[in-house]
PQR file with spaces between the fields and no chain letter, atoms N, CA, C, O and H, PARSE charges and radii, in Angstrom:
ATOM       1  N    MET     1       9.613    8.367    5.321 -0.4000 1.5000
ATOM       2  CA   MET     1       8.519    8.615    6.259 -0.0000 2.0000
ATOM       3  C    MET     1       7.299    9.088    5.467  0.5500 1.7000
ATOM       4  O    MET     1       7.426    9.982    4.631 -0.5500 1.4000
ATOM       5  N    PRO     2       6.112    8.502    5.713 -0.5600 1.5000
ATOM       6  CA   PRO     2       4.915    8.902    4.991  0.2800 2.0000
ATOM       7  C    PRO     2       4.523   10.344    5.301  0.5500 1.7000
ATOM       8  O    PRO     2       4.732   10.817    6.418 -0.5500 1.4000
ATOM       9  N    PRO     3       3.956   11.044    4.319 -0.5600 1.5000
ATOM      10  CA   PRO     3       3.498   12.413    4.578  0.2800 2.0000
ATOM      11  C    PRO     3       2.378   12.411    5.604  0.5500 1.7000
ATOM      12  O    PRO     3       1.573   11.481    5.655 -0.5500 1.4000
ATOM      13  N    THR     4       2.329   13.451    6.417 -0.4000 1.5000
ATOM      14  CA   THR     4       1.298   13.520    7.445 -0.0000 2.0000
ATOM      15  C    THR     4       0.509   14.811    7.329  0.5500 1.7000
ATOM      16  O    THR     4       0.992   15.816    6.808 -0.5500 1.4000
ATOM      17  H    THR     4       2.983   14.206    6.376  0.4000 1.0000
ATOM      18  N    MET     5      -0.698   14.758    7.818 -0.4000 1.5000
ATOM      19  CA   MET     5      -1.582   15.906    7.876 -0.0000 2.0000
ATOM      20  C    MET     5      -1.427   16.550    9.250  0.5500 1.7000
ATOM      21  O    MET     5      -0.936   15.903   10.175 -0.5500 1.4000
ATOM      22  H    MET     5      -1.091   13.942    8.242  0.4000 1.0000
ATOM      23  N    PRO     6      -1.831   17.804    9.403 -0.5600 1.5000
ATOM      24  CA   PRO     6      -1.839   18.399   10.732  0.2800 2.0000
ATOM      25  C    PRO     6      -2.664   17.519   11.670  0.5500 1.7000
ATOM      26  O    PRO     6      -3.731   17.029   11.302 -0.5500 1.4000
ATOM      27  N    GLY     7      -2.163   17.332   12.860 -0.4000 1.5000
ATOM      28  CA   GLY     7      -2.843   16.462   13.810 -0.0000 2.0000
ATOM      29  C    GLY     7      -2.313   15.042   13.774  0.5500 1.7000
ATOM      30  O    GLY     7      -2.744   14.203   14.565 -0.5500 1.4000
ATOM      31  H    GLY     7      -1.295   17.730   13.159  0.4000 1.0000
ATOM      32  N    GLY     8      -1.368   14.751   12.855 -0.4000 1.5000
ATOM      33  CA   GLY     8      -0.716   13.458   12.837 -0.0000 2.0000
ATOM      34  C    GLY     8      -1.323   12.410   11.924  0.5500 1.7000
ATOM      35  O    GLY     8      -0.773   11.314   11.819 -0.5500 1.4000
ATOM      36  H    GLY     8      -1.017   15.433   12.212  0.4000 1.0000
ATOM      37  N    ASP     9      -2.445   12.699   11.253 -0.4000 1.5000
ATOM      38  CA   ASP     9      -3.016   11.714   10.338 -0.0000 2.0000
ATOM      39  C    ASP     9      -2.087   11.538    9.148  0.5500 1.7000
ATOM      40  O    ASP     9      -1.583   12.519    8.601 -0.5500 1.4000
ATOM      41  H    ASP     9      -2.892   13.590   11.339  0.4000 1.0000
ATOM      42  N    SER    10      -1.861   10.308    8.747 -0.4000 1.5000
ATOM      43  CA   SER    10      -0.975   10.032    7.631 -0.0000 2.0000
ATOM      44  C    SER    10      -1.743    9.991    6.330  0.5500 1.7000
ATOM      45  O    SER    10      -2.910    9.602    6.289 -0.5500 1.4000
ATOM      46  H    SER    10      -2.270    9.511    9.191  0.4000 1.0000
ATOM      47  N    LEU    11      -1.070   10.399    5.266 -0.4000 1.5000
ATOM      48  CA   LEU    11      -1.675   10.362    3.948 -0.0000 2.0000
ATOM      49  C    LEU    11      -1.389    9.028    3.284  0.5500 1.7000
ATOM      50  O    LEU    11      -0.391    8.371    3.581 -0.5500 1.4000
ATOM      51  H    LEU    11      -0.122   10.714    5.300  0.4000 1.0000
ATOM      52  N    CYS    12      -2.264    8.644    2.393 -0.4000 1.5000
ATOM      53  CA   CYS    12      -2.146    7.409    1.634 -0.0000 2.0000
ATOM      54  C    CYS    12      -0.899    7.451    0.759  0.5500 1.7000
ATOM      55  O    CYS    12      -0.621    8.469    0.124 -0.5500 1.4000
ATOM      56  H    CYS    12      -3.075    9.177    2.152  0.4000 1.0000
ATOM      57  N    LEU    13      -0.144    6.349    0.720 -0.4000 1.5000
ATOM      58  CA   LEU    13       1.040    6.278   -0.132 -0.0000 2.0000
ATOM      59  C    LEU    13       0.667    6.122   -1.598  0.5500 1.7000
ATOM      60  O    LEU    13       1.471    6.435   -2.476 -0.5500 1.4000
ATOM      61  H    LEU    13      -0.370    5.522    1.235  0.4000 1.0000
ATOM      62  N    GLY    14      -0.547    5.639   -1.874 -0.4000 1.5000
ATOM      63  CA   GLY    14      -0.981    5.439   -3.253 -0.0000 2.0000
ATOM      64  C    GLY    14      -1.418    6.723   -3.928  0.5500 1.7000
ATOM      65  O    GLY    14      -0.974    7.021   -5.037 -0.5500 1.4000
ATOM      66  H    GLY    14      -1.200    5.385   -1.161  0.4000 1.0000
ATOM      67  N    CYS    15      -2.282    7.488   -3.275 -0.4000 1.5000
ATOM      68  CA   CYS    15      -2.813    8.705   -3.889 -0.0000 2.0000
ATOM      69  C    CYS    15      -2.232    9.974   -3.268  0.5500 1.7000
ATOM      70  O    CYS    15      -2.260   11.040   -3.882 -0.5500 1.4000
ATOM      71  H    CYS    15      -2.642    7.245   -2.374  0.4000 1.0000
ATOM      72  N    GLY    16      -1.707    9.856   -2.053 -0.4000 1.5000
ATOM      73  CA   GLY    16      -1.099   11.001   -1.394 -0.0000 2.0000
ATOM      74  C    GLY    16      -2.084   12.065   -0.953  0.5500 1.7000
ATOM      75  O    GLY    16      -1.686   13.150   -0.531 -0.5500 1.4000
ATOM      76  H    GLY    16      -1.684    8.990   -1.554  0.4000 1.0000
ATOM      77  N    GLN    17      -3.361   11.760   -1.050 -0.4000 1.5000
ATOM      78  CA   GLN    17      -4.357   12.772   -0.731 -0.0000 2.0000
ATOM      79  C    GLN    17      -5.280   12.381    0.407  0.5500 1.7000
ATOM      80  O    GLN    17      -5.576   13.204    1.273 -0.5500 1.4000
ATOM      81  H    GLN    17      -3.684   10.878   -1.393  0.4000 1.0000
ATOM      82  N    ARG    18      -5.733   11.160    0.420 -0.4000 1.5000
ATOM      83  CA   ARG    18      -6.691   10.748    1.449 -0.0000 2.0000
ATOM      84  C    ARG    18      -5.970   10.236    2.693  0.5500 1.7000
ATOM      85  O    ARG    18      -4.875    9.679    2.617 -0.5500 1.4000
ATOM      86  H    ARG    18      -5.493   10.491   -0.283  0.4000 1.0000
ATOM      87  N    ASN    19      -6.607   10.439    3.825 -0.4000 1.5000
ATOM      88  CA   ASN    19      -6.061    9.905    5.072 -0.0000 2.0000
ATOM      89  C    ASN    19      -6.158    8.390    5.055  0.5500 1.7000
ATOM      90  O    ASN    19      -7.075    7.813    4.470 -0.5500 1.4000
ATOM      91  H    ASN    19      -7.496   10.892    3.887  0.4000 1.0000
ATOM      92  N    ARG    20      -5.208    7.772    5.697 -0.4000 1.5000
ATOM      93  CA   ARG    20      -5.247    6.324    5.854 -0.0000 2.0000
ATOM      94  C    ARG    20      -5.291    6.013    7.335  0.5500 1.7000
ATOM      95  O    ARG    20      -4.894    6.832    8.163 -0.5500 1.4000
ATOM      96  H    ARG    20      -4.464    8.241    6.172  0.4000 1.0000
ATOM      97  N    ARG    21      -5.767    4.842    7.662 -0.4000 1.5000
ATOM      98  CA   ARG    21      -5.841    4.433    9.056 -0.0000 2.0000
ATOM      99  C    ARG    21      -4.447    4.087    9.553  0.5500 1.7000
ATOM     100  O    ARG    21      -3.577    3.712    8.768 -0.5500 1.4000
ATOM     101  H    ARG    21      -6.089    4.176    6.989  0.4000 1.0000
ATOM     102  N    SER    22      -4.238    4.213   10.846 -0.4000 1.5000
ATOM     103  CA   SER    22      -2.942    3.859   11.409 -0.0000 2.0000
ATOM     104  C    SER    22      -2.648    2.394   11.119  0.5500 1.7000
ATOM     105  O    SER    22      -3.561    1.572   11.050 -0.5500 1.4000
ATOM     106  H    SER    22      -4.945    4.518   11.484  0.4000 1.0000
ATOM     107  N    ALA    23      -1.385    2.075   10.952 -0.4000 1.5000
ATOM     108  CA   ALA    23      -0.897    0.723   10.643 -0.0000 2.0000
ATOM     109  C    ALA    23      -1.293    0.263    9.240  0.5500 1.7000
ATOM     110  O    ALA    23      -1.157   -0.919    8.923 -0.5500 1.4000
ATOM     111  H    ALA    23      -0.643    2.743   11.009  0.4000 1.0000
ATOM     112  N    GLN    24      -1.778    1.171    8.399 -0.4000 1.5000
ATOM     113  CA   GLN    24      -2.070    0.848    7.009 -0.0000 2.0000
ATOM     114  C    GLN    24      -1.282    1.807    6.131  0.5500 1.7000
ATOM     115  O    GLN    24      -0.938    2.911    6.555 -0.5500 1.4000
ATOM     116  H    GLN    24      -1.888    2.131    8.657  0.4000 1.0000
ATOM     117  N    TYR    25      -0.999    1.381    4.904 -0.4000 1.5000
ATOM     118  CA   TYR    25      -0.186    2.187    4.000 -0.0000 2.0000
ATOM     119  C    TYR    25      -1.005    2.844    2.904  0.5500 1.7000
ATOM     120  O    TYR    25      -0.558    3.805    2.278 -0.5500 1.4000
ATOM     121  H    TYR    25      -1.278    0.484    4.560  0.4000 1.0000
ATOM     122  N    LEU    26      -2.201    2.329    2.672 -0.4000 1.5000
ATOM     123  CA   LEU    26      -3.070    2.847    1.625 -0.0000 2.0000
ATOM     124  C    LEU    26      -4.438    3.192    2.205  0.5500 1.7000
ATOM     125  O    LEU    26      -4.878    2.588    3.183 -0.5500 1.4000
ATOM     126  H    LEU    26      -2.565    1.548    3.180  0.4000 1.0000
ATOM     127  N    CYS    27      -5.103    4.167    1.593 -0.4000 1.5000
ATOM     128  CA   CYS    27      -6.484    4.459    1.975 -0.0000 2.0000
ATOM     129  C    CYS    27      -7.368    3.333    1.424  0.5500 1.7000
ATOM     130  O    CYS    27      -6.916    2.509    0.629 -0.5500 1.4000
ATOM     131  H    CYS    27      -4.745    4.657    0.798  0.4000 1.0000
ATOM     132  N    ARG    28      -8.590    3.312    1.844 -0.4000 1.5000
ATOM     133  CA   ARG    28      -9.533    2.257    1.436 -0.0000 2.0000
ATOM     134  C    ARG    28      -9.689    2.204   -0.082  0.5500 1.7000
ATOM     135  O    ARG    28      -9.671    1.118   -0.661 -0.5500 1.4000
ATOM     136  H    ARG    28      -8.957    3.981    2.490  0.4000 1.0000
ATOM     137  N    ASP    29      -9.841    3.349   -0.734 -0.4000 1.5000
ATOM     138  CA   ASP    29     -10.028    3.368   -2.192 -0.0000 2.0000
ATOM     139  C    ASP    29      -8.824    2.775   -2.911  0.5500 1.7000
ATOM     140  O    ASP    29      -8.984    1.975   -3.833 -0.5500 1.4000
ATOM     141  H    ASP    29      -9.856    4.232   -0.264  0.4000 1.0000
ATOM     142  N    CYS    30      -7.615    3.160   -2.494 -0.4000 1.5000
ATOM     143  CA   CYS    30      -6.405    2.639   -3.139 -0.0000 2.0000
ATOM     144  C    CYS    30      -6.228    1.157   -2.836  0.5500 1.7000
ATOM     145  O    CYS    30      -5.821    0.397   -3.714 -0.5500 1.4000
ATOM     146  H    CYS    30      -7.485    3.809   -1.745  0.4000 1.0000
ATOM     147  N    TRP    31      -6.525    0.729   -1.612 -0.4000 1.5000
ATOM     148  CA   TRP    31      -6.412   -0.686   -1.262 -0.0000 2.0000
ATOM     149  C    TRP    31      -7.285   -1.529   -2.190  0.5500 1.7000
ATOM     150  O    TRP    31      -6.838   -2.559   -2.694 -0.5500 1.4000
ATOM     151  H    TRP    31      -6.857    1.346   -0.898  0.4000 1.0000
ATOM     152  N    TYR    32      -8.528   -1.098   -2.419 -0.4000 1.5000
ATOM     153  CA   TYR    32      -9.433   -1.873   -3.263 -0.0000 2.0000
ATOM     154  C    TYR    32      -9.160   -1.688   -4.750  0.5500 1.7000
ATOM     155  O    TYR    32      -9.750   -2.386   -5.576 -0.5500 1.4000
ATOM     156  H    TYR    32      -8.891   -0.261   -2.009  0.4000 1.0000
ATOM     157  N    ALA    33      -8.273   -0.757   -5.105 -0.4000 1.5000
ATOM     158  CA   ALA    33      -7.834   -0.628   -6.494 -0.0000 2.0000
ATOM     159  C    ALA    33      -6.779   -1.682   -6.839  0.5500 1.7000
ATOM     160  O    ALA    33      -6.542   -1.966   -8.013 -0.5500 1.4000
ATOM     161  H    ALA    33      -7.795   -0.190   -4.434  0.4000 1.0000
ATOM     162  N    LEU    34      -6.141   -2.265   -5.805 -0.4000 1.5000
ATOM     163  CA   LEU    34      -5.176   -3.342   -6.038 -0.0000 2.0000
ATOM     164  C    LEU    34      -5.918   -4.586   -6.522  0.5500 1.7000
ATOM     165  O    LEU    34      -7.086   -4.794   -6.196 -0.5500 1.4000
ATOM     166  H    LEU    34      -6.334   -2.035   -4.851  0.4000 1.0000
ATOM     167  N    ALA    35      -5.225   -5.402   -7.297 -0.4000 1.5000
ATOM     168  CA   ALA    35      -5.805   -6.673   -7.743 -0.0000 2.0000
ATOM     169  C    ALA    35      -6.112   -7.551   -6.534  0.5500 1.7000
ATOM     170  O    ALA    35      -5.424   -7.475   -5.516 -0.5500 1.4000
ATOM     171  H    ALA    35      -4.275   -5.233   -7.562  0.4000 1.0000
ATOM     172  N    ASP    36      -7.136   -8.376   -6.647 -0.4000 1.5000
ATOM     173  CA   ASP    36      -7.538   -9.262   -5.544 -0.0000 2.0000
ATOM     174  C    ASP    36      -6.372  -10.107   -5.052  0.5500 1.7000
ATOM     175  O    ASP    36      -6.158  -10.225   -3.846 -0.5500 1.4000
ATOM     176  H    ASP    36      -7.694   -8.438   -7.474  0.4000 1.0000
ATOM     177  N    GLU    37      -5.617  -10.696   -5.973 -0.4000 1.5000
ATOM     178  CA   GLU    37      -4.505  -11.561   -5.592 -0.0000 2.0000
ATOM     179  C    GLU    37      -3.415  -10.770   -4.866  0.5500 1.7000
ATOM     180  O    GLU    37      -2.799  -11.278   -3.929 -0.5500 1.4000
ATOM     181  H    GLU    37      -5.791  -10.601   -6.953  0.4000 1.0000
ATOM     182  N    THR    38      -3.181   -9.547   -5.289 -0.4000 1.5000
ATOM     183  CA   THR    38      -2.185   -8.698   -4.623 -0.0000 2.0000
ATOM     184  C    THR    38      -2.622   -8.399   -3.195  0.5500 1.7000
ATOM     185  O    THR    38      -1.815   -8.482   -2.269 -0.5500 1.4000
ATOM     186  H    THR    38      -3.682   -9.134   -6.050  0.4000 1.0000
ATOM     187  N    ARG    39      -3.895   -8.050   -3.008 -0.4000 1.5000
ATOM     188  CA   ARG    39      -4.415   -7.800   -1.658 -0.0000 2.0000
ATOM     189  C    ARG    39      -4.304   -9.049   -0.794  0.5500 1.7000
ATOM     190  O    ARG    39      -3.916   -8.968    0.371 -0.5500 1.4000
ATOM     191  H    ARG    39      -4.551   -7.983   -3.760  0.4000 1.0000
ATOM     192  N    ARG    40      -4.645  -10.205   -1.360 -0.4000 1.5000
ATOM     193  CA   ARG    40      -4.576  -11.455   -0.606 -0.0000 2.0000
ATOM     194  C    ARG    40      -3.147  -11.712   -0.142  0.5500 1.7000
ATOM     195  O    ARG    40      -2.918  -12.064    1.015 -0.5500 1.4000
ATOM     196  H    ARG    40      -4.960  -10.271   -2.307  0.4000 1.0000
ATOM     197  N    ARG    41      -2.194  -11.536   -1.042 -0.4000 1.5000
ATOM     198  CA   ARG    41      -0.798  -11.787   -0.683 -0.0000 2.0000
ATOM     199  C    ARG    41      -0.290  -10.777    0.342  0.5500 1.7000
ATOM     200  O    ARG    41       0.477  -11.138    1.234 -0.5500 1.4000
ATOM     201  H    ARG    41      -2.380  -11.249   -1.982  0.4000 1.0000
ATOM     202  N    LEU    42      -0.707   -9.523    0.225 -0.4000 1.5000
ATOM     203  CA   LEU    42      -0.273   -8.509    1.189 -0.0000 2.0000
ATOM     204  C    LEU    42      -0.868   -8.747    2.572  0.5500 1.7000
ATOM     205  O    LEU    42      -0.330   -8.259    3.566 -0.5500 1.4000
ATOM     206  H    LEU    42      -1.330   -9.230   -0.500  0.4000 1.0000
ATOM     207  N    ASN    43      -1.956   -9.480    2.648 -0.4000 1.5000
ATOM     208  CA   ASN    43      -2.582   -9.797    3.937 -0.0000 2.0000
ATOM     209  C    ASN    43      -1.946  -10.986    4.628  0.5500 1.7000
ATOM     210  O    ASN    43      -2.251  -11.253    5.790 -0.5500 1.4000
ATOM     211  H    ASN    43      -2.393   -9.876    1.841  0.4000 1.0000
ATOM     212  N    LEU    44      -1.067  -11.710    3.942 -0.4000 1.5000
ATOM     213  CA   LEU    44      -0.408  -12.860    4.552 -0.0000 2.0000
ATOM     214  C    LEU    44       0.634  -12.390    5.572  0.5500 1.7000
ATOM     215  O    LEU    44       1.390  -11.454    5.312 -0.5500 1.4000
ATOM     216  H    LEU    44      -0.819  -11.493    2.998  0.4000 1.0000
ATOM     217  N    HIS    45       0.663  -13.037    6.709 -0.4000 1.5000
ATOM     218  CA   HIS    45       1.628  -12.705    7.760 -0.0000 2.0000
ATOM     219  C    HIS    45       2.588  -13.878    7.929  0.5500 1.7000
ATOM     220  O    HIS    45       2.439  -14.706    8.829 -0.5500 1.4000
ATOM     221  H    HIS    45       0.048  -13.798    6.920  0.4000 1.0000
ATOM     222  N    ASP    46       3.572  -13.924    7.040 -0.4000 1.5000
ATOM     223  CA   ASP    46       4.546  -15.007    7.065 -0.0000 2.0000
ATOM     224  C    ASP    46       5.951  -14.417    6.917  0.5500 1.7000
ATOM     225  O    ASP    46       6.132  -13.204    7.020 -0.5500 1.4000
ATOM     226  H    ASP    46       3.692  -13.253    6.309  0.4000 1.0000
ATOM     227  N    ASP    47       6.926  -15.265    6.680 -0.4000 1.5000
ATOM     228  CA   ASP    47       8.312  -14.812    6.587 -0.0000 2.0000
ATOM     229  C    ASP    47       8.568  -13.886    5.397  0.5500 1.7000
ATOM     230  O    ASP    47       9.539  -13.129    5.413 -0.5500 1.4000
ATOM     231  H    ASP    47       6.779  -16.251    6.596  0.4000 1.0000
ATOM     232  N    GLN    48       7.721  -13.930    4.368 -0.4000 1.5000
ATOM     233  CA   GLN    48       7.912  -13.091    3.187 -0.0000 2.0000
ATOM     234  C    GLN    48       7.070  -11.811    3.210  0.5500 1.7000
ATOM     235  O    GLN    48       7.097  -11.042    2.249 -0.5500 1.4000
ATOM     236  H    GLN    48       6.932  -14.545    4.355  0.4000 1.0000
ATOM     237  N    ALA    49       6.333  -11.576    4.279 -0.4000 1.5000
ATOM     238  CA   ALA    49       5.429  -10.422    4.344 -0.0000 2.0000
ATOM     239  C    ALA    49       6.169   -9.101    4.136  0.5500 1.7000
ATOM     240  O    ALA    49       5.702   -8.228    3.404 -0.5500 1.4000
ATOM     241  H    ALA    49       6.310  -12.201    5.059  0.4000 1.0000
ATOM     242  N    ARG    50       7.306   -8.964    4.773 -0.4000 1.5000
ATOM     243  CA   ARG    50       8.068   -7.720    4.648 -0.0000 2.0000
ATOM     244  C    ARG    50       8.551   -7.509    3.212  0.5500 1.7000
ATOM     245  O    ARG    50       8.515   -6.387    2.706 -0.5500 1.4000
ATOM     246  H    ARG    50       7.686   -9.673    5.367  0.4000 1.0000
ATOM     247  N    ASP    51       8.997   -8.568    2.558 -0.4000 1.5000
ATOM     248  CA   ASP    51       9.438   -8.466    1.164 -0.0000 2.0000
ATOM     249  C    ASP    51       8.298   -8.024    0.256  0.5500 1.7000
ATOM     250  O    ASP    51       8.492   -7.194   -0.633 -0.5500 1.4000
ATOM     251  H    ASP    51       9.026   -9.480    2.969  0.4000 1.0000
ATOM     252  N    ARG    52       7.104   -8.580    0.479 -0.4000 1.5000
ATOM     253  CA   ARG    52       5.952   -8.175   -0.336 -0.0000 2.0000
ATOM     254  C    ARG    52       5.622   -6.708   -0.118  0.5500 1.7000
ATOM     255  O    ARG    52       5.283   -6.001   -1.067 -0.5500 1.4000
ATOM     256  H    ARG    52       6.946   -9.254    1.201  0.4000 1.0000
ATOM     257  N    LEU    53       5.716   -6.242    1.120 -0.4000 1.5000
ATOM     258  CA   LEU    53       5.451   -4.843    1.410 -0.0000 2.0000
ATOM     259  C    LEU    53       6.457   -3.943    0.690  0.5500 1.7000
ATOM     260  O    LEU    53       6.085   -2.909    0.136 -0.5500 1.4000
ATOM     261  H    LEU    53       5.991   -6.816    1.891  0.4000 1.0000
ATOM     262  N    PHE    54       7.726   -4.339    0.702 -0.4000 1.5000
ATOM     263  CA   PHE    54       8.749   -3.564   -0.018 -0.0000 2.0000
ATOM     264  C    PHE    54       8.490   -3.576   -1.519  0.5500 1.7000
ATOM     265  O    PHE    54       8.751   -2.585   -2.201 -0.5500 1.4000
ATOM     266  H    PHE    54       8.029   -5.179    1.152  0.4000 1.0000
ATOM     267  N    GLN    55       7.975   -4.697   -2.042 -0.4000 1.5000
ATOM     268  CA   GLN    55       7.619   -4.752   -3.461 -0.0000 2.0000
ATOM     269  C    GLN    55       6.499   -3.756   -3.769  0.5500 1.7000
ATOM     270  O    GLN    55       6.519   -3.087   -4.802 -0.5500 1.4000
ATOM     271  H    GLN    55       7.762   -5.502   -1.488  0.4000 1.0000
ATOM     272  N    LEU    56       5.526   -3.665   -2.865 -0.4000 1.5000
ATOM     273  CA   LEU    56       4.440   -2.693   -3.032 -0.0000 2.0000
ATOM     274  C    LEU    56       4.993   -1.280   -3.056  0.5500 1.7000
ATOM     275  O    LEU    56       4.657   -0.497   -3.944 -0.5500 1.4000
ATOM     276  H    LEU    56       5.509   -4.209   -2.026  0.4000 1.0000
ATOM     277  N    PHE    57       5.843   -0.945   -2.081 -0.4000 1.5000
ATOM     278  CA   PHE    57       6.429    0.394   -2.022 -0.0000 2.0000
ATOM     279  C    PHE    57       7.208    0.724   -3.291  0.5500 1.7000
ATOM     280  O    PHE    57       7.103    1.829   -3.823 -0.5500 1.4000
ATOM     281  H    PHE    57       6.115   -1.581   -1.359  0.4000 1.0000
ATOM     282  N    ALA    58       7.990   -0.241   -3.772 -0.4000 1.5000
ATOM     283  CA   ALA    58       8.802   -0.018   -4.972 -0.0000 2.0000
ATOM     284  C    ALA    58       7.911    0.234   -6.187  0.5500 1.7000
ATOM     285  O    ALA    58       8.204    1.110   -7.000 -0.5500 1.4000
ATOM     286  H    ALA    58       8.076   -1.139   -3.340  0.4000 1.0000
ATOM     287  N    ALA    59       6.836   -0.525   -6.311 -0.4000 1.5000
ATOM     288  CA   ALA    59       5.923   -0.344   -7.439 -0.0000 2.0000
ATOM     289  C    ALA    59       5.250    1.030   -7.378  0.5500 1.7000
ATOM     290  O    ALA    59       5.084    1.689   -8.404 -0.5500 1.4000
ATOM     291  H    ALA    59       6.599   -1.237   -5.651  0.4000 1.0000
ATOM     292  N    ILE    60       4.867    1.456   -6.180 -0.4000 1.5000
ATOM     293  CA   ILE    60       4.246    2.777   -6.023 -0.0000 2.0000
ATOM     294  C    ILE    60       5.244    3.865   -6.399  0.5500 1.7000
ATOM     295  O    ILE    60       4.879    4.826   -7.078 -0.5500 1.4000
ATOM     296  H    ILE    60       5.002    0.921   -5.346  0.4000 1.0000
ATOM     297  N    ARG    61       6.496    3.731   -5.971 -0.4000 1.5000
ATOM     298  CA   ARG    61       7.530    4.720   -6.324 -0.0000 2.0000
ATOM     299  C    ARG    61       7.756    4.774   -7.833  0.5500 1.7000
ATOM     300  O    ARG    61       8.063    5.838   -8.370 -0.5500 1.4000
ATOM     301  H    ARG    61       6.793    2.951   -5.419  0.4000 1.0000
ATOM     302  N    ARG    62       7.607    3.635   -8.530 -0.4000 1.5000
ATOM     303  CA   ARG    62       7.781    3.589   -9.983 -0.0000 2.0000
ATOM     304  C    ARG    62       6.525    4.044  -10.712  0.5500 1.7000
ATOM     305  O    ARG    62       6.497    4.059  -11.943 -0.5500 1.4000
ATOM     306  H    ARG    62       7.357    2.770   -8.094  0.4000 1.0000
ATOM     307  N    ALA    63       5.490    4.414   -9.973 -0.4000 1.5000
ATOM     308  CA   ALA    63       4.214    4.897  -10.519 -0.0000 2.0000
ATOM     309  C    ALA    63       3.486    3.822  -11.322  0.5500 1.7000
ATOM     310  O    ALA    63       2.811    4.124  -12.306 -0.5500 1.4000
ATOM     311  H    ALA    63       5.512    4.402   -8.973  0.4000 1.0000
ATOM     312  N    VAL    64       3.626    2.568  -10.899 -0.4000 1.5000
ATOM     313  CA   VAL    64       2.853    1.485  -11.507 -0.0000 2.0000
ATOM     314  C    VAL    64       1.396    1.684  -11.095  0.5500 1.7000
ATOM     315  O    VAL    64       1.129    1.892   -9.912 -0.5500 1.4000
ATOM     316  H    VAL    64       4.174    2.322  -10.099  0.4000 1.0000
ATOM     317  N    PRO    65       0.452    1.627  -12.024 -0.5600 1.5000
ATOM     318  CA   PRO    65      -0.951    1.763  -11.642  0.2800 2.0000
ATOM     319  C    PRO    65      -1.318    0.704  -10.593  0.5500 1.7000
ATOM     320  O    PRO    65      -0.903   -0.449  -10.703 -0.5500 1.4000
ATOM     321  N    LEU    66      -2.083    1.092   -9.596 -0.4000 1.5000
ATOM     322  CA   LEU    66      -2.383    0.206   -8.489 -0.0000 2.0000
ATOM     323  C    LEU    66      -2.961   -1.128   -8.943  0.5500 1.7000
ATOM     324  O    LEU    66      -2.615   -2.169   -8.384 -0.5500 1.4000
ATOM     325  H    LEU    66      -2.421    2.029   -9.507  0.4000 1.0000
ATOM     326  N    GLY    67      -3.819   -1.117   -9.929 -0.4000 1.5000
ATOM     327  CA   GLY    67      -4.444   -2.349  -10.414 -0.0000 2.0000
ATOM     328  C    GLY    67      -3.482   -3.290  -11.113  0.5500 1.7000
ATOM     329  O    GLY    67      -3.808   -4.452  -11.358 -0.5500 1.4000
ATOM     330  H    GLY    67      -4.100   -0.272  -10.383  0.4000 1.0000
ATOM     331  N    GLU    68      -2.300   -2.791  -11.434 -0.4000 1.5000
ATOM     332  CA   GLU    68      -1.289   -3.607  -12.125 -0.0000 2.0000
ATOM     333  C    GLU    68      -0.171   -4.094  -11.207  0.5500 1.7000
ATOM     334  O    GLU    68       0.683   -4.872  -11.633 -0.5500 1.4000
ATOM     335  H    GLU    68      -2.036   -1.847  -11.236  0.4000 1.0000
ATOM     336  N    ILE    69      -0.167   -3.650   -9.968 -0.4000 1.5000
ATOM     337  CA   ILE    69       0.887   -4.047   -9.025 -0.0000 2.0000
ATOM     338  C    ILE    69       0.711   -5.518   -8.668  0.5500 1.7000
ATOM     339  O    ILE    69      -0.381   -5.968   -8.319 -0.5500 1.4000
ATOM     340  H    ILE    69      -0.860   -3.018   -9.622  0.4000 1.0000
ATOM     341  N    GLN    70       1.814   -6.253   -8.766 -0.4000 1.5000
ATOM     342  CA   GLN    70       1.843   -7.656   -8.361 -0.0000 2.0000
ATOM     343  C    GLN    70       2.968   -7.842   -7.371  0.5500 1.7000
ATOM     344  O    GLN    70       4.042   -7.257   -7.514 -0.5500 1.4000
ATOM     345  H    GLN    70       2.701   -5.888   -9.049  0.4000 1.0000
ATOM     346  N    VAL    71       2.718   -8.656   -6.371 -0.4000 1.5000
ATOM     347  CA   VAL    71       3.765   -9.011   -5.410 -0.0000 2.0000
ATOM     348  C    VAL    71       3.906  -10.525   -5.445  0.5500 1.7000
ATOM     349  O    VAL    71       2.942  -11.239   -5.723 -0.5500 1.4000
ATOM     350  H    VAL    71       1.846   -9.131   -6.254  0.4000 1.0000
ATOM     351  N    THR    72       5.105  -11.011   -5.162 -0.4000 1.5000
ATOM     352  CA   THR    72       5.349  -12.450   -5.203 -0.0000 2.0000
ATOM     353  C    THR    72       4.839  -13.105   -3.935  0.5500 1.7000
ATOM     354  O    THR    72       4.671  -12.463   -2.898 -0.5500 1.4000
ATOM     355  H    THR    72       5.887  -10.432   -4.936  0.4000 1.0000
ATOM     356  N    ALA    73       4.600  -14.384   -4.047 -0.4000 1.5000
ATOM     357  CA   ALA    73       4.067  -15.149   -2.909 -0.0000 2.0000
ATOM     358  C    ALA    73       5.098  -15.356   -1.826  0.5500 1.7000
ATOM     359  O    ALA    73       4.805  -15.979   -0.805 -0.5500 1.4000
ATOM     360  H    ALA    73       4.735  -14.906   -4.889  0.4000 1.0000
């Protein structure tokens, strides 16, 4: 479960400090720190979308720098 701030706002999974919007996992700064291709692939809504999201989570847990995270198509 993502960390939350008082009042229910969730913290960014990337930096753990900034609030993120509902239904998003990263704050704006962390989202734009991802490579363009990674962002494009994470925006796809297809049968592999969930797998790509899990790849993102796994990379964040391994402390891979955001700009180096890659997800498969």
